[in-house]
C-alpha positions in Angstrom: 18.9 -19.7 7.8 15.5 -17.9 7.5 13.0 -19.1 5.0 11.0 -17.1 2.5 8.0 -17.0 4.9 9.7 -14.4 7.2 7.7 -11.2 6.9 7.6 -8.0 8.9 5.5 -4.8 8.8 6.7 -1.3 9.9 4.8 2.0 10.0 6.9 5.1 9.9 6.3 7.5 12.7 5.6 11.0 11.3 6.3 12.7 14.7 9.9 11.5 14.5 10.5 11.8 10.8 10.2 15.3 9.5 10.9 14.6 5.8 11.0 12.2 3.0 12.5 11.5 -0.4 12.1 8.9 -3.2 15.3 7.3 -4.3 15.1 6.9 -8.1 13.9 3.4 -8.9 13.4 1.4 -12.1 13.3 -2.1 -13.4 16.6 -1.2 -15.1 19.6 -1.0 -12.8 21.1 1.6 -15.0 18.1 3.9 -14.5 17.9 3.3 -10.8 20.5 5.8 -9.9 22.0 3.3 -7.4 24.5 0.4 -7.8 23.4 -2.4 -10.2 21.3 -5.1 -8.6 20.3 -8.6 -9.7 16.6 -9.2 -10.7 14.6 -11.1 -8.1 13.0 -12.9 -11.1 16.3 -14.7 -11.7 16.5 -16.0 -8.1 13.0 -16.9 -7.2 12.8 -20.6 -6.5 9.0 -20.9 -5.7 6.1 -20.5 -8.1 3.8 -19.0 -5.4 5.5 -16.5 -3.1 3.9 -16.2 0.4 1.2 -13.6 0.9 2.3 -10.6 2.9 0.7 -10.3 6.3 0.6 -7.8 9.1 3.0 -8.5 11.9 5.0 -6.4 14.3 8.8 -6.4 14.3 10.2 -7.5 17.7 12.7 -4.6 17.6 11.8 -1.0 17.0 13.9 0.3 14.1 14.5 3.8 15.5 14.2 5.8 18.6 13.4 9.5 18.8 16.6 11.5 18.0 18.1 13.2 21.1 20.5 15.6 19.3 20.6 17.6 16.1 23.0 18.3 13.2 24.6 21.7 12.5 21.7 22.3 10.1 19.2 21.7 12.8 18.0 18.3 11.6 17.3 15.6 14.3 20.2 13.2 14.4 18.9 9.6 14.0 20.1 7.1 16.6 21.2 3.7 15.2 20.9 0.8 17.6 24.1 -1.3 18.2 22.3 -4.4 19.3 19.3 -6.3 17.9 17.1 -9.2 19.1 17.9 -11.3 16.0 19.8 -11.2 12.7 16.5 -10.6 10.8 15.6 -7.7 13.1 19.0 -6.2 12.3 18.6 -6.5 8.5 15.0 -5.2 8.4 15.8 -2.6 11.0 18.8 -1.1 9.3 16.9 -1.1 6.0 14.1 0.9 7.6 16.5 3.2 9.2 18.0 3.9 5.8 14.7 5.3 4.7 14.3 7.2 8.0 17.7 8.8 7.3 16.7 9.7 3.7 13.4 11.1 5.0 15.1 13.4 7.4 17.9 14.4 5.1 15.5 15.5 2.4 13.1 17.5 4.6 12.7 21.0 6.0 14.2 23.5 6.3 16.1 22.3 3.2 17.6 19.1 1.9 21.0 18.1 3.3 23.0 15.6 1.2 25.7 15.5 4.0 23.3 14.2 6.7 25.6 12.0 8.7 23.5 8.8 9.3 23.3 8.3 5.5 26.9 7.2 5.5 26.2 4.6 8.2 23.3 3.0 6.4 24.2 3.1 2.7 27.0 1.3 0.9 29.6 3.7 -0.6 28.3 3.2 -4.1 24.7 3.9 -3.2 25.7 6.8 -0.9 27.4 8.7 -3.7 24.3 8.6 -5.9 21.9 9.2 -3.1 23.8 12.4 -2.1 23.6 13.6 -5.7 19.8 13.1 -5.7 19.4 14.9 -2.4 21.6 17.7 -3.6 19.3 18.0 -6.7 16.3 18.5 -4.3 18.3 21.1 -2.5 19.2 23.0 -5.7 15.5 22.8 -6.8 14.3 24.2 -3.5 12.2 21.2 -2.8 11.6 19.1 0.3 9.7 16.0 1.2 7.8 15.2 4.4 5.5 12.5 5.8 2.4 14.2 7.0 0.6 13.3 10.2 -1.8 10.5 9.5 0.2 9.4 6.5 -0.4 6.0 4.9 3.3 5.5 4.5 4.2 1.9 5.3 6.7 -0.8 4.5 5.7 -4.5 4.2 9.0 -6.5 4.3 9.9 -10.1 3.5 12.7 -12.3 2.4 11.6 -13.8 -1.0 14.2 -16.6 -0.8 16.0 -18.6 1.8 19.0 -16.7 3.0 22.0 -17.0 5.4 21.7 -13.9 7.6 25.1 -14.0 9.3 26.9 -10.7 9.4 29.9 -11.8 7.4 31.8 -9.2 5.4 30.5 -9.2 1.8 27.4 -11.3 2.6 24.3 -10.3 0.6 20.6 -10.6 1.3 17.8 -9.7 -1.0 14.7 -8.1 0.7 11.4 -7.3 -0.9 9.6 -4.2 0.3 6.0 -3.4 -0.4 6.5 0.4 0.0 3.3 2.4 0.3 4.6 5.9 -0.3 2.5 8.6 1.3 5.2 11.3 1.2 4.4 14.9 0.1 6.7 16.9 -2.1 6.6 20.7 -1.8 8.7 23.7 -2.5 10.2 26.0 0.1 7.1 28.3 -0.2 4.9 25.5 1.0 3.3 24.8 -2.4 2.4 21.1 -2.8 3.9 19.6 -5.9 2.9 15.9 -5.4 0.8 14.3 -2.6 -0.2 11.1 -4.3 -0.1 7.8 -2.4 1.4 5.0 -4.4 2.3 1.4 -3.4 5.5 0.1 -5.0 7.3 -3.2 -4.8 11.0 -2.6 -4.2 13.7 -5.2 -4.7 16.5 -4.4 -2.2 20.1 -5.6 -2.1 21.8 -5.4 1.3 25.5 -6.1 1.8 27.7 -6.4 4.8 30.2 -3.5 4.4 32.7 -2.7 7.2 30.9 -5.0 9.5 27.4 -3.6 9.1 24.4 -4.4 6.9 24.1 -1.5 4.4 21.7 -0.8 1.5 23.5 -1.3 -1.8 20.6 -0.9 -4.2 16.8 -0.3 -4.3 15.0 -1.1 -7.6 11.3 -0.8 -8.3 9.8 -4.1 -9.6 7.2 -4.2 -12.4 3.9 -6.1 -12.7 5.7 -9.2 -14.0 7.9 -9.5 -10.9 7.3 -12.2 -8.3 5.6 -10.7 -5.3 4.0 -7.8 -7.2 0.4 -8.9 -6.8 1.0 -9.8 -3.1 2.2 -6.2 -2.7 -1.0 -4.8 -4.3 -3.1 -7.0 -2.0 -1.1 -5.9 1.0 -1.6 -2.3 0.2 -5.4 -2.7 0.0 -5.6 -4.1 3.5 -7.5 -1.9 5.9 
């Protein structure tokens, strides 16, 4: 069992990731565009969540892709072994965003990018592909620029059993500093704002692997929100 003090930090590598996308998030699961998720507010058992700190994961989430898809996108490699259960949960969650970043990037968005199916639960995958298809139809792509502030500060807000048993669920909190740039296919920038967001994430074991089931943005009243703001302000 890992307690709520377990925290990890990961900086996305722009040289490896050519693109990015925001999965629609909201305090309402119905508006989130992904499978319904429980609110962390209903499961928090402590009145003062631990402050997020900067630490380095013991396992690198992803390695530079060595092959490409038919559309020319780099094919993300997914590790088959991890140093710990927590490394695997955090690592596969970060790889989910790596895959979304690449799928939604130049030369155009690709909703059929293969690694998505390995990292998202079926319910989430369906909605995610619809969102990426919408970006493709609109002629828009996302990318993480060199020197980007994009970052993920991860923690488990509650004690959790991390064994990879079919159907097991773990709730992760992600202080996601989003530095992605949205532009059209002519290179015109549509949005380049940098915004920290606290994400409540449900991960389930599906077909023997940890997969993302839902990602919902938390509001100011959510436990951990202020810790995320403080984390984002660290130099």
